[in-house]
N, C-alpha and C positions, 0 to 999 in steps of 0.2 A: 684510639683513633675512632672506633665505632661510636662511642658515646659522643664524641665531638661532632661526628657527622649527623647523628640523629638530632642532636641539639640544634645544629644549623638548619636541618631540613624542617624542623618544627617552626622555625622562624620564617620560613618561606611558604608556609601554607597559604592557600587562597583565602580571602575573606569569606565569612559565612554567606551562604546563599540567601537571597531574598526572592520570595515568590510573590507575584503580583497578579491580580485578576480584576478586571473592570466589569461593571454591570450597568444596565440601564433599565429603569423601572417606570411603569405608569404612575402618574402623580395623584392617585386616588386612594382613599382608605380601604376600598375593597381589595386592593392589591398589596396592602402593607404586609400582612402576615406571610404571604407567599414570597414577597421580596426579601423580607427578613430571613426566611428559611433558606432561600438560595444562597445568601451570604454565609449563614451559619453552617450549611452543609459543606461549603468550601473550607471554612475555618476548621471544622471537625476533622477533615482529612489529615490535618497536621498535628494531631495529638496534643493540643494545648491542655493545660490544666482545666479540669471540668468547672471548678468554681469561677475561674477567670473567664471561661466561655460564657457562663451565665451573666457575669458582669458586662461582658461585651455585648451580649444579646440585648440586655435591658437598655444600655446606653445607645446602641445602634437603633433599637426600636424607637426610642425617643427622638433621635436625630431624623429618622425616616418620617415619623409623625409630624415633626416640625416642618420638614421639607414639603410634606403632603399638604398640610393645612395652611401654613403661612406662605410657603413659596409657590406652590402649585394651585392653591385654592381648591383642593380636592377635585382636580380636573384630570381625568385619565388621558386627555389629549396632551397634557404637559408631561415632561419627563424628569426623573430624578436620576442623577449619575452617582455611582458609588464605586470606590476603588478600595481593595484590600491588599495590604502588604504584610507578609508574614516573614519574620526573621526568627532566628533561634531564640532571641530574648524578648521579642515584642510582636504585637499585632497592631497595625494602624489601619483604621477605617476612615475614609473620607466620604462625606455625603454632600452633594451639591445640587441645588435646585436653580431654576431660572427666575426666581422671584427677586424682588427689590432688596431683600436682606432686611436688616434691622440695625438700630443704634447699638452696636456692640458694647460701647462704654456704659450706656445706661442700663441695658437689660442684663448683660453678662458680667457685670462687675461683682465679684464675690464679696468684696468688702462692704458693699452697699445693698446687699440682698436681704430682703425681709419677706418671708413666706406669707405673712399675714396681710400684706398690703399690695403686693404686685399682682396685676392681672395676668402677666406673662413672665416667664423666666424660671418657673419651678422645674421645668424639664431640664434646663441647663444645670441647675443645682443637682438634679438626679444624675445627669451624665457625669458631672464632676465627682460625684460620690462613687461611681462605678469604675472609672478609668483613671490613669495617672495624669494624663494631660488632655485638656479640651482647648482647642484653639479655633479661632474663626478667621476667615479670609473672605475676599470678594464682598466686602461690605456686609458680612453676616449671612450671605447665601451659601457659604461653604463651612462645614464644621469638620474638624479633624480630631478623631478619638485615638489616643495612644494608650495601650495597656501593656505594661511590662509583665511578661509571663514566659514560661519555658515551652517552646514548640519544636517540633521536628520539621524544620523548614524544607526538608527533602521529601516530605510526605510519609505516611505510615507504612 
């Protein structure tokens, strides 16, 4: 009877915890490194794999740079919004700016990407190489980076 009870109790466990934090950053290059480090400090609290943290940092830095240069025009008076969701099996970072976005089909199409001829889009290829999923919303003014990794979603 005890084995049956513990088997049933394991079926009733609550779903894994999700931890979420939002950030707002100035939209200029002078603020980029400090912005990146605020997000990374938060992610590091949850003991994710170190190599995966580096991948996330590089992808996020590129997303922040794109938001800064293309969305905010390197203007500290404009803001970049960022959200981080940490689950036991993944980290998701969303970066959004107030700019007009871009033609997602043209620039972000991995099947038609040629690094030698595009003026823009190399950063998107870099992000795709660092994380498992890169998706765009809001006409290209929002990017979502998903990295599958093992984290302690309850904190260290």
